[in-house]
C-alpha positions as CSV (number, residue, x, y, z in Angstrom):
1,M,63.6,82.6,13.2
2,S,66.7,84.7,12.4
3,N,70.2,83.5,13.1
4,K,70.4,86.2,15.8
5,G,67.3,84.7,17.4
6,Y,68.9,81.2,17.5
7,Q,72.1,82.7,19.0
8,L,70.1,84.3,21.8
9,L,68.3,81.0,22.5
10,N,71.6,79.2,22.6
11,R,72.3,81.1,25.8
12,V,69.3,79.7,27.7
13,T,70.8,77.9,30.7
14,N,71.2,74.1,31.1
15,R,69.1,74.3,34.2
16,Y,66.2,75.9,32.5
17,S,66.5,73.5,29.6
18,R,66.2,70.5,31.9
19,S,63.2,72.0,33.7
20,F,61.4,72.8,30.5
21,I,62.0,69.2,29.2
22,N,60.5,67.9,32.4
23,C,57.4,70.1,31.8
24,S,57.2,69.0,28.2
25,N,57.6,65.3,29.1
26,N,54.5,65.5,31.3
27,I,52.4,66.1,28.2
28,K,51.4,63.0,26.3
29,N,50.7,64.5,22.9
30,K,53.4,67.0,22.2
31,Q,51.9,67.8,18.8
32,E,48.9,69.4,20.4
33,L,50.9,71.9,22.3
34,R,49.7,75.5,21.6
35,Y,53.3,76.4,22.3
36,S,55.6,73.4,22.4
37,S,59.4,73.4,22.6
38,T,61.7,70.6,21.9
39,V,65.0,71.4,23.5
40,F,68.2,69.7,22.5
41,N,71.3,70.1,24.6
42,N,73.7,68.5,22.2
43,N,76.5,71.1,21.5
44,N,74.3,73.7,23.3
45,N,72.0,73.8,20.2
46,V,68.5,75.0,21.1
47,K,65.7,74.5,18.6
48,L,62.4,76.1,19.1
49,N,59.4,74.5,17.3
50,K,56.4,76.7,17.4
51,V,53.1,74.9,16.8
52,Y,49.7,76.6,17.2
53,K,46.6,74.6,18.0
54,Q,44.2,75.2,15.1
55,N,40.9,74.9,16.9
56,R,41.6,77.8,19.3
57,S,40.8,81.5,18.9
58,N,41.8,83.2,15.6
59,Q,43.1,86.2,17.6
60,Q,46.7,87.0,16.9
61,Q,48.9,85.4,19.6
62,Q,52.5,86.2,20.4
63,P,55.0,83.4,20.2
64,L,56.3,82.1,23.5
65,Y,59.9,82.6,22.6
66,Q,59.4,86.4,22.8
67,Y,59.1,86.0,26.5
68,F,62.5,84.5,27.1
69,S,65.4,86.9,27.1
70,T,69.0,86.1,27.9
71,S,72.2,88.0,28.7
72,T,74.1,89.3,25.7
73,S,77.3,89.0,27.5
74,T,79.7,86.5,25.8
75,G,81.1,85.6,29.2
76,V,78.0,83.7,30.4
77,R,78.7,80.1,31.2
78,S,75.7,77.7,30.9
79,S,76.9,75.6,33.8
80,T,76.5,78.5,36.3
81,S,73.7,80.6,34.8
82,T,70.3,80.7,36.5
83,L,66.6,81.3,35.7
84,T,67.0,85.0,36.2
85,S,67.4,85.2,32.4
86,V,63.7,84.4,32.0
87,K,61.6,87.5,31.6
88,T,58.9,87.7,34.3
89,R,55.6,89.5,34.2
90,T,54.4,91.4,31.2
91,H,51.5,92.9,33.3
92,T,50.4,93.2,36.9
93,C,47.3,91.4,38.1
94,G,45.4,94.6,38.2
95,E,45.8,96.2,34.8
96,L,44.4,93.8,32.1
97,S,41.3,94.9,30.3
98,K,39.3,94.3,27.2
99,N,42.0,96.2,25.3
100,D,44.3,93.3,26.0
101,V,42.1,90.5,24.6
102,G,44.1,88.2,22.4
103,K,47.5,89.1,23.9
104,T,49.7,86.5,25.4
105,V,50.7,87.6,28.9
106,I,52.9,86.6,31.8
107,L,51.5,87.2,35.3
108,N,53.1,86.5,38.7
109,G,51.2,86.4,42.0
110,W,49.8,84.5,44.9
111,V,47.0,82.0,44.6
112,S,44.0,83.8,46.2
113,S,41.3,81.3,45.4
114,L,40.9,78.0,43.5
115,R,37.7,76.2,42.5
116,K,36.9,73.4,40.1
117,L,33.8,73.8,37.9
118,G,33.2,70.9,35.6
119,E,36.1,70.5,33.3
120,F,37.8,73.8,34.3
121,I,39.8,74.9,37.2
122,F,39.5,78.6,38.0
123,I,42.2,80.4,39.9
124,V,42.3,84.0,41.1
125,I,45.9,85.2,41.4
126,R,46.8,88.3,43.3
127,D,49.7,90.7,43.5
128,G,50.1,94.1,45.0
129,H,48.2,95.7,42.2
130,G,45.0,93.7,42.0
131,T,43.6,90.3,41.0
132,T,43.1,88.4,37.8
133,Q,41.1,85.2,37.1
134,I,42.8,82.5,35.1
135,Y,41.3,79.2,34.0
136,C,42.8,75.9,33.1
137,P,40.8,73.5,30.9
138,L,41.5,70.1,32.3
139,E,40.9,68.5,28.8
140,N,43.6,70.7,27.3
141,K,46.6,68.3,27.0
142,S,48.8,71.2,26.0
143,L,48.6,72.7,29.5
144,Q,52.1,72.9,30.9
145,L,52.6,72.4,34.6
146,C,56.0,72.5,36.2
147,S,57.8,73.5,39.5
148,E,60.8,75.5,40.3
149,V,60.6,74.5,43.9
150,P,63.3,71.9,44.9
151,N,61.9,68.4,45.6
152,V,58.3,69.5,44.9
153,D,56.4,67.9,42.0
154,F,53.9,69.9,40.1
155,N,53.3,68.1,36.8
156,S,49.7,66.7,36.9
157,V,46.1,67.8,37.1
158,D,46.0,66.3,40.6
159,H,48.8,68.6,41.7
160,L,46.9,71.5,40.2
161,K,43.7,70.6,42.1
162,S,45.6,70.5,45.4
163,L,47.5,73.8,44.8
164,R,47.6,75.5,48.2
165,L,46.3,79.0,48.7
166,E,49.0,81.7,48.9
167,S,51.4,79.6,46.8
168,V,53.4,81.8,44.4
169,V,52.9,81.0,40.6
170,R,53.9,82.3,37.2
171,V,51.2,82.1,34.5
172,V,51.5,82.3,30.7
173,G,48.3,82.5,28.8
174,V,46.1,84.4,26.4
175,V,43.7,87.1,27.5
176,R,40.0,86.2,26.7
177,E,36.9,88.3,27.1
178,R,34.5,86.9,29.7
179,P,31.0,86.0,28.5
180,P,28.7,89.0,29.3
181,K,26.9,87.2,32.1
182,M,30.2,86.1,33.7
183,A,31.8,89.5,34.0
184,N,32.6,90.6,37.5
185,P,32.2,94.3,38.1
186,A,33.8,94.0,41.6
187,M,37.2,93.3,40.0
188,S,39.1,95.9,38.0
189,T,39.9,93.0,35.7
190,G,36.4,91.5,35.8
191,D,35.8,91.8,32.1
192,I,38.6,89.4,31.1
193,E,40.2,86.2,32.2
194,V,43.4,84.4,31.1
195,D,43.3,81.1,29.2
196,V,46.4,79.4,30.7
197,S,49.0,77.5,28.6
198,Q,51.7,77.3,31.3
199,L,51.6,77.5,35.1
200,V,54.8,77.4,37.0
201,L,54.9,76.8,40.8
202,L,57.5,79.3,42.0
203,N,57.1,78.7,45.7
204,Q,54.8,76.6,47.9
205,C,52.8,77.9,50.9
206,R,52.6,75.8,54.0
207,D,49.8,76.1,56.6
208,L,48.6,79.7,56.9
209,P,47.8,81.3,60.3
210,F,44.8,82.8,58.6
211,T,43.5,83.2,55.0
212,I,43.7,86.5,53.4
213,E,40.3,86.6,51.9
214,H,38.1,85.2,54.7
215,D,39.9,85.1,58.1
216,A,41.9,88.3,58.3
217,E,39.1,90.3,59.9
218,R,38.1,87.5,62.3
219,V,41.5,86.8,63.9
220,T,42.9,89.0,66.6
221,E,45.2,91.9,65.8
222,E,47.9,90.1,67.7
223,V,47.8,87.2,65.3
224,R,47.9,89.5,62.3
225,L,50.8,91.5,63.7
226,K,52.8,88.3,64.6
227,H,52.4,87.3,60.9
228,R,52.5,90.8,59.5
229,Y,54.2,89.6,56.3
230,V,51.0,87.6,55.5
231,D,48.7,90.4,56.7
232,L,50.5,92.8,54.4
233,R,49.1,90.9,51.4
234,R,45.5,92.0,52.3
235,P,44.3,94.4,49.7
236,S,43.2,97.0,52.3
237,V,46.7,97.0,53.9
238,Q,48.4,97.1,50.5
239,S,46.2,100.0,49.5
240,N,47.1,101.9,52.7
241,I,50.8,101.4,52.4
242,R,50.9,102.3,48.7
243,L,48.8,105.4,49.3
244,R,51.2,106.4,52.1
245,S,54.1,106.3,49.6
246,K,52.2,108.4,47.1
247,V,51.2,111.0,49.7
248,S,54.8,111.3,51.1
249,M,56.0,111.9,47.5
250,A,53.3,114.5,47.0
251,A,54.4,116.2,50.2
252,R,58.0,116.3,49.1
253,H,57.1,117.5,45.6
254,Y,55.0,120.3,47.1
255,L,57.5,121.5,49.6
256,T,60.5,121.4,47.2
257,G,58.3,123.5,44.9
258,Q,58.0,126.0,47.8
259,Q,61.8,126.2,48.0
260,F,62.1,123.9,51.0
261,V,65.3,121.9,51.4
262,E,65.1,118.3,52.8
263,V,67.7,117.8,55.6
264,E,68.2,114.7,57.7
265,T,68.8,115.6,61.4
266,P,70.6,113.2,63.8
267,T,68.7,110.3,65.4
268,L,71.2,110.1,68.3
269,F,70.7,113.2,70.4
270,R,71.3,114.3,74.0
271,P,68.7,114.0,76.8
272,T,66.6,117.2,77.2
273,P,63.7,118.2,79.4
274,E,61.2,118.7,76.6
275,G,58.2,117.0,78.2
276,A,57.5,113.4,77.3
277,R,59.7,110.5,78.6
278,E,62.6,109.8,76.3
279,Y,64.3,106.6,75.1
280,L,67.8,106.6,76.4
281,V,70.6,104.9,74.5
282,P,73.6,103.8,76.6
283,T,77.1,104.0,75.2
284,R,80.4,102.3,76.0
285,H,81.5,105.6,77.6
286,K,80.8,105.2,81.3
287,G,77.8,107.3,82.4
288,Q,77.2,108.8,78.9
289,F,73.9,108.4,77.2
290,Y,72.3,109.5,73.9
291,S,68.5,109.9,73.7
292,L,66.3,109.3,70.7
293,P,64.8,112.6,69.7
294,Q,61.1,113.3,70.5
295,S,61.3,115.8,67.6
296,P,64.0,117.5,65.6
297,Q,63.0,120.8,67.3
298,Q,66.4,122.1,68.3
299,Y,68.2,120.9,65.2
300,K,65.7,122.6,62.9
301,Q,66.0,125.9,64.8
302,L,69.8,125.6,64.5
303,L,69.3,125.1,60.7
304,M,67.6,128.5,60.6
305,V,70.6,130.1,62.4
306,G,72.7,128.4,59.7
307,G,70.8,130.1,56.9
308,L,68.9,127.1,55.5
309,D,65.8,129.3,55.6
310,R,63.2,126.6,54.5
311,Y,63.8,123.1,55.9
312,F,61.7,120.0,55.9
313,Q,62.0,116.2,56.5
314,L,59.9,113.2,57.1
315,A,61.4,112.8,60.5
316,R,61.4,109.7,62.7
317,C,60.6,110.6,66.3
318,Y,60.4,108.6,69.5
319,R,58.5,109.0,72.8
320,D,58.4,106.5,75.7
321,E,54.9,107.2,76.8
322,D,51.6,105.3,77.3
323,L,50.3,104.1,73.9
324,R,46.8,104.2,72.4
325,A,45.3,103.8,69.0
326,D,46.8,107.0,67.6
327,R,50.2,106.6,69.2
328,Q,53.3,104.5,68.6
329,P,56.7,104.6,70.4
330,E,58.3,105.5,67.1
331,F,56.4,107.6,64.5
332,T,56.8,109.8,61.5
333,Q,56.1,113.5,61.2
334,I,56.3,116.0,58.3
335,D,58.6,118.4,60.0
336,M,59.4,121.9,58.7
337,E,60.9,125.3,59.8
338,L,61.0,128.6,58.0
339,S,62.8,131.9,58.5
340,F,61.3,135.4,58.2
341,V,57.7,134.2,58.4
342,D,54.6,135.0,60.4
343,C,51.7,132.8,61.4
344,K,49.6,133.7,58.3
345,Q,52.4,132.5,55.9
346,V,52.7,129.2,57.8
347,Y,48.9,128.7,57.5
348,N,49.0,129.3,53.7
349,I,51.8,126.8,53.2
350,I,50.3,124.1,55.3
351,E,46.8,124.5,53.7
352,G,48.5,124.1,50.3
353,L,50.3,121.0,51.5
354,I,47.1,119.5,52.8
355,V,45.4,120.1,49.5
356,A,48.2,118.5,47.6
357,M,48.3,115.4,49.9
358,W,44.6,114.8,49.9
359,K,44.5,115.1,46.1
360,E,46.5,111.9,46.0
361,A,43.6,110.1,47.6
362,G,41.1,111.7,45.3
363,Y,39.7,114.5,47.5
364,D,39.3,118.1,46.7
365,I,39.9,120.1,49.9
366,K,38.6,123.7,50.1
367,T,40.7,126.4,51.7
368,P,41.1,128.6,53.7
369,F,40.3,126.6,56.9
370,P,38.3,128.3,59.7
371,H,40.1,129.7,62.7
372,Y,39.2,129.5,66.4
373,T,41.0,130.8,69.5
374,Y,41.9,128.4,72.3
375,R,39.3,130.0,74.5
376,Q,36.6,129.7,71.9
377,V,37.1,126.0,71.4
378,L,37.1,125.3,75.1
379,D,34.0,127.4,75.6
380,R,32.1,125.7,72.8
381,Y,33.5,122.2,72.7
382,G,35.4,121.7,76.0
383,I,38.5,120.5,74.1
384,D,41.2,122.2,72.1
385,K,40.8,119.7,69.1
386,P,37.1,119.6,68.4
387,D,35.3,117.5,65.9
388,T,33.0,120.0,64.2
389,R,31.1,117.4,62.1
390,Y,28.4,117.5,64.8
391,G,27.1,120.0,67.3
392,L,26.4,119.1,70.9
393,E,28.1,122.3,71.9
394,L,28.5,123.4,75.6
395,N,26.2,126.1,77.0
396,D,27.1,128.3,79.9
397,I,24.0,128.4,82.2
398,T,25.7,129.8,85.4
399,N,23.7,133.0,85.5
400,I,20.4,131.0,85.3
401,F,21.3,129.6,88.8
402,S,22.6,132.8,90.3
403,D,19.8,132.7,93.0
404,T,19.0,129.0,92.9
405,K,17.7,126.7,95.6
406,V,19.3,123.7,94.0
407,E,21.7,122.9,96.8
408,I,24.6,121.4,94.8
409,F,24.7,124.5,92.6
410,R,24.1,127.1,95.3
411,K,26.8,125.6,97.5
412,L,29.3,125.7,94.7
413,L,28.5,129.3,93.6
414,D,28.7,130.6,97.1
415,Q,32.2,129.3,97.5
416,P,35.2,131.5,96.4
417,P,37.5,130.0,93.8
418,S,40.6,128.2,95.2
419,S,43.0,130.5,93.3
420,S,43.1,133.6,91.2
421,F,43.5,131.7,87.9
422,T,40.6,132.2,85.5
423,E,40.4,128.5,85.0
424,A,39.6,128.0,88.7
425,E,36.3,130.1,88.7
426,H,33.1,128.2,89.4
427,I,30.7,127.7,86.5
428,I,27.7,125.6,85.5
429,K,27.6,124.3,81.9
430,C,25.6,121.7,80.0
431,I,25.2,119.8,76.8
432,K,21.9,119.1,75.1
433,L,21.4,115.7,73.4
434,P,18.6,116.6,71.0
435,K,15.6,114.2,70.6
436,V,17.5,111.1,71.7
437,Q,14.5,109.7,73.7
438,P,13.2,107.1,73.4
439,T,15.8,105.7,71.0
440,M,18.4,106.1,73.8
441,S,17.1,104.2,76.8
442,S,17.3,105.1,80.4
443,K,20.1,102.5,80.6
444,D,22.0,104.5,77.9
445,I,21.7,107.7,79.8
446,D,22.8,106.0,83.0
447,T,25.8,104.7,81.1
448,I,26.8,108.3,80.2
449,L,26.3,109.4,83.8
450,N,28.5,106.5,85.2
451,E,31.2,107.1,82.6
452,S,31.4,110.8,83.4
453,K,32.6,109.9,86.9
454,T,35.8,108.3,85.5
455,L,36.5,110.4,82.4
456,I,38.8,112.9,84.2
457,P,40.5,113.1,87.7
458,N,38.3,114.6,90.4
459,S,35.3,114.5,88.2
460,P,32.1,116.0,89.8
461,G,29.9,113.8,87.7
462,L,26.8,115.0,85.8
463,V,23.2,115.8,86.5
464,S,20.8,114.7,83.8
465,I,17.4,116.4,82.9
466,R,15.1,114.3,80.7
467,V,12.5,116.4,78.9
468,G,9.2,114.7,78.5
469,S,5.9,115.8,76.9
470,K,4.3,116.6,80.3
471,E,7.2,116.7,82.8
472,W,10.9,116.7,83.3
473,K,12.8,114.0,85.2
474,S,15.8,114.8,87.2
475,M,17.3,114.5,90.7
476,I,17.1,118.3,91.0
477,M,13.4,118.8,89.9
478,K,12.1,119.3,93.5
479,S,14.4,122.3,93.9
480,L,14.3,123.7,90.4
481,S,12.1,126.8,90.2
482,Q,9.7,127.4,87.3
483,V,11.7,130.5,86.4
484,E,14.8,128.5,86.1
485,K,12.9,125.9,84.1
486,D,11.6,128.5,81.7
487,K,15.0,130.1,81.2
488,L,16.6,126.7,80.5
489,S,13.8,125.9,77.9
490,E,14.3,129.2,76.2
491,R,18.1,129.2,76.1
492,L,18.5,125.6,75.1
493,A,15.4,125.5,72.9
494,L,14.3,122.3,74.7
495,E,11.8,119.9,73.1
496,E,10.3,116.6,74.0
497,G,12.8,113.8,73.9
498,D,15.8,116.0,74.7
499,V,18.3,115.1,77.4
500,V,20.4,117.8,79.2
501,L,23.7,116.9,80.9
502,V,24.8,119.4,83.5
503,A,28.2,119.8,85.1
504,A,29.3,122.2,87.9
505,G,32.7,123.1,89.3
506,P,35.9,124.9,88.5
507,R,36.0,126.0,84.8
508,F,38.9,123.8,83.8
509,I,37.2,120.7,85.3
510,V,33.7,121.4,83.9
511,E,34.9,122.1,80.4
512,S,37.3,119.2,80.3
513,L,34.6,116.8,81.6
514,L,31.9,118.0,79.2
515,G,34.4,117.9,76.3
516,K,34.9,114.2,76.9
517,V,31.2,113.6,77.6
518,R,30.4,115.2,74.3
519,I,32.6,112.7,72.4
520,F,31.3,109.7,74.4
521,S,27.7,110.8,73.8
522,A,28.3,111.3,70.1
523,N,29.8,107.8,69.7
524,L,26.8,106.3,71.6
525,M,24.3,108.3,69.5
526,K,26.2,107.0,66.4
527,E,25.7,103.4,67.6
528,R,22.0,104.0,68.1
529,G,21.6,105.5,64.7
530,L,20.9,109.0,66.0
531,L,24.1,110.6,64.6
532,E,26.0,110.1,61.3
533,L,29.7,110.7,61.3
534,N,31.0,110.5,57.7
535,P,34.7,109.5,57.7
536,K,35.1,111.1,54.3
537,Q,34.0,114.5,55.6
538,F,37.1,116.4,56.4
539,N,36.5,119.3,58.7
540,F,39.9,121.1,59.0
541,L,40.4,124.0,61.4
542,W,43.1,126.1,63.1
543,V,43.3,126.7,66.8
544,D,45.5,129.6,67.9
545,D,46.1,132.1,70.8
546,F,47.0,129.3,73.2
547,P,48.3,130.4,76.6
548,L,52.1,130.4,76.6
549,F,52.2,128.9,80.1
550,T,50.0,126.5,82.0
551,P,50.0,126.0,85.8
552,A,50.6,122.5,87.0
553,D,47.6,123.0,89.4
554,Y,45.0,125.6,88.6
555,L,43.7,125.4,92.2
556,S,46.9,126.8,93.7
557,D,48.3,130.3,93.2
558,A,51.7,129.0,94.1
559,S,51.6,126.3,91.4
560,P,54.7,126.2,89.2
561,L,54.2,127.0,85.5
562,Q,54.8,124.7,82.6
563,S,55.1,125.5,78.9
564,T,51.8,124.7,77.3
565,H,53.7,123.2,74.3
566,H,57.4,123.7,74.6
567,P,59.7,126.4,76.0
568,F,60.8,127.8,72.6
569,T,57.4,129.3,71.6
570,A,57.5,133.1,71.2
571,P,55.0,135.2,73.1
572,H,52.4,137.3,71.3
573,P,53.9,140.7,70.7
574,D,51.0,142.4,72.6
575,D,51.9,140.3,75.7
576,M,55.7,140.8,75.7
577,L,55.6,143.4,78.5
578,A,53.7,141.0,80.7
579,L,56.4,138.4,80.1
580,L,59.2,140.8,80.9
581,N,57.5,142.4,84.0
582,G,55.6,139.5,85.5
583,E,56.6,138.0,88.9
584,K,54.1,135.5,90.3
585,P,52.6,132.6,88.3
586,S,49.2,134.3,87.8
587,D,50.9,137.3,86.1
588,F,51.8,135.0,83.2
589,E,48.4,133.4,82.9
590,H,47.1,135.6,80.1
591,I,50.2,135.7,78.0
592,R,49.4,134.2,74.6
593,G,51.9,132.2,72.6
594,L,52.3,132.4,68.9
595,H,51.3,128.7,68.7
596,Y,48.9,127.1,66.3
597,D,47.4,123.6,66.0
598,I,45.7,122.2,62.9
599,V,42.8,119.9,63.8
600,L,40.9,117.4,61.7
601,N,37.7,115.7,62.9
602,G,38.7,115.8,66.5
603,V,42.3,114.8,66.0
604,E,45.3,117.1,66.4
605,L,46.9,116.7,63.0
606,G,49.9,118.9,63.9
607,G,51.1,121.9,65.8
608,G,53.8,124.5,65.6
609,S,54.7,128.1,66.5
610,I,56.7,131.1,65.8
611,R,59.9,130.6,67.9
612,I,61.8,132.8,70.3
613,H,64.9,134.0,68.4
614,N,66.4,136.3,71.1
615,Q,68.7,134.8,73.7
616,E,67.6,137.1,76.5
617,T,63.9,136.3,76.0
618,Q,64.7,132.6,75.9
619,L,66.7,132.8,79.1
620,R,63.9,134.6,80.9
621,V,61.5,131.9,79.9
622,L,63.8,129.1,81.1
623,E,65.0,130.7,84.3
624,R,62.4,133.2,85.6
625,V,59.1,131.7,84.4
626,L,59.7,128.0,84.2
627,K,62.3,128.2,87.0
628,L,64.5,125.4,85.6
629,E,67.5,124.4,87.7
630,P,70.9,125.7,86.4
631,H,72.0,122.2,85.2
632,M,68.7,121.9,83.2
633,V,69.3,125.3,81.6
634,Q,72.8,124.2,80.7
635,R,71.4,121.4,78.5
636,F,70.2,124.2,76.2
637,N,73.6,126.0,76.0
638,H,74.1,125.1,72.4
639,L,70.8,126.7,71.4
640,L,71.2,129.7,73.6
641,T,74.6,130.4,72.1
642,A,73.2,130.0,68.6
643,L,70.5,132.5,69.4
644,S,73.1,135.1,70.2
645,M,74.9,134.7,66.9
646,G,72.4,136.3,64.5
647,C,69.4,134.1,64.7
648,P,66.6,135.2,62.3
649,P,62.9,135.3,63.2
650,H,61.6,131.9,62.4
651,G,58.7,129.5,63.0
652,G,57.6,126.0,62.0
653,I,55.2,123.2,62.4
654,A,55.1,119.4,62.4
655,L,52.3,117.2,61.0
656,G,51.8,113.7,62.4
657,F,52.1,111.7,59.2
658,D,50.8,108.4,60.7
659,R,47.6,110.1,62.1
660,L,47.2,112.0,58.8
661,M,47.2,108.8,56.8
662,S,44.8,107.0,59.2
663,L,42.3,109.9,58.9
664,M,42.7,110.0,55.1
665,V,41.9,106.3,54.7
666,G,39.2,106.3,57.5
667,S,41.0,104.0,59.9
668,P,40.5,104.3,63.7
669,S,44.1,103.2,64.3
670,I,47.5,104.4,62.9
671,R,48.6,100.8,63.0
672,D,46.6,100.2,59.8
673,V,48.8,102.6,57.9
674,I,52.3,101.5,59.2
675,A,54.0,98.6,57.6
676,F,55.4,97.1,60.8
677,P,53.6,98.7,63.8
678,K,54.0,98.0,67.5
679,T,51.2,96.8,69.7
680,S,49.5,99.0,72.3
681,G,52.0,97.6,74.8
682,G,54.9,98.8,72.6
683,R,56.0,95.3,71.4
684,E,56.7,94.2,67.9
685,L,55.3,90.7,67.8
686,M,56.8,89.6,64.5
687,T,60.4,89.8,65.7
688,N,59.5,89.7,69.4
689,S,61.1,93.0,70.3
690,P,62.2,94.5,72.6
691,A,64.3,91.6,73.7
692,S,66.8,90.9,76.6
693,V,70.5,91.1,76.1
694,T,73.4,89.1,77.5
695,T,75.2,89.9,80.7
696,Q,78.4,90.5,78.7
697,E,76.6,93.1,76.5
698,L,75.4,94.9,79.6
699,I,79.0,94.9,81.0
700,E,80.3,96.5,77.8
701,L,77.8,99.3,78.3
702,N,78.6,99.7,81.9
703,L,75.2,98.6,82.9
704,K,73.9,96.2,85.5
705,Q,70.5,94.5,85.6
706,I,68.7,95.1,88.9
707,E,66.5,92.1,89.9
């Protein structure tokens, strides 16, 4: 070794020297060490004696001293220096291969499994990149065992045998090729293993709430979320979180390449009547509150007024609403806004973004995506976010029963609609479940019928028709004429084994009910093996031509109107006159908004619109159509003022990033792609939040707890 090498070794800390001596003292025959070191502390001299065991592999090995580096600063004092001078990890646990055979490596990780076979102990260690099998020959007296954990001994084979799962270790050893019959194709490192010369216990694991390898899928989600720091070690969770990072970086790269500018908008905003319930943030100013933004909607429009013509951010948003599998009280969306654009330009940009993001997960997405109008998807699927991976489309059979003797249908069609809204007209529609009998039992069909009564408010329920080889079975068969039966057979192409589910009532109720029945039936057919839904089949589509306004009650002509999405959406140019001249709610029913949703496999992935950029038009929507009270309109004064100061035409969109990631990885819940999610009740179990505060803290905020 050169003098320079000895000078570097002289800087190894006293603490490390003592621990290494302890390791070495545990080995009876120091002459048999593959790598042995005799460390002398006299006058801070360090002498490294390198001895290779002759009966091991002839492959070139790297001397151990290459793996110890020290600070070159002359100001380091041995009495205060630490083990941070020791080089850790030459490779991750997921990257070693046959190309590394013969190399001496350092790995860090958690003990995933440990087993004793004969005179060997095999350990699989895991980090965030994969797993590697190591082995410790018990006969090898050169094996070094030591601990960096205070007051914990780890210096014997017995200690090694009792090593707890999920303890953290550092391993030094030589990469060996596994015997052909011992290779493990299920591991990325399955062609090799590491012959250990040194194993250091870095931290010990106490009793686990569940084991990573075996119990994680068996315990409840509450247990996993309470110990999320353990749950995060699961390979599937690790993969999801790491992929999420890659996809977010791909989105940023794509958007900046499209000349977008990333801008962070405030998290503390003012309360606004945008729709969903907000989280209010009290301040020490009496009666003054912030709100957490449901979206950066107003800020991003103001950025367009300010001339930042292409904005985006991965925005944190908050909504105090009922939670479910695809909702969290706080969530992330890829938010963007553009000036001087039309709908088609937005479609092209978003499709390019989708392609770039899905490419990170190894998928090749084809564009352009198909387009449907709002009316088309309701007519065919009964929902504005259809899953087109399967059929089960709605069929309008109203005219078949125009002169029927089936009482429930005749009575309905003889009644006039309750209002002049198109959605209030009476119709009869159905869904055909093709050849589901006898695989789906009568009990299964009854389950669908019973479920239909609770799927939507005021549900009229369903009538089922079961098509047999000789006869049909239904509660309406006695009143069903042969002509009606023939027309149904022809229109629906009925065959033996089919089941027809019929609903009758106002259009908005019938289509909504059958839309939910379609989804419920598809899931039941999937359970019975009658329908295959491939989670890796990505059916993207656009839905546009939404109504700009929706009545709160379709059954009343006097019903107040609501924005279908939000009050800033621009009307379709062809419908502008209807907006300016309309008076009563039904006058505004057919006004289309320049709104668009992007849908994937039955999930609304995102939505956006071209915005109103004229102050007078915006005021008319707020005051004359939505009829907001003056104090509510005043909350938008900042936006209205900005629209009067040279606001350019603009539009935008936001994609739900959490939903996007859950669909990409094939998970039914967005909680699987969020590092620290909340439960369905909105609680974060790991830190037990939300939590109560003291009376004094409430007083400082001018608040009082009501018992």
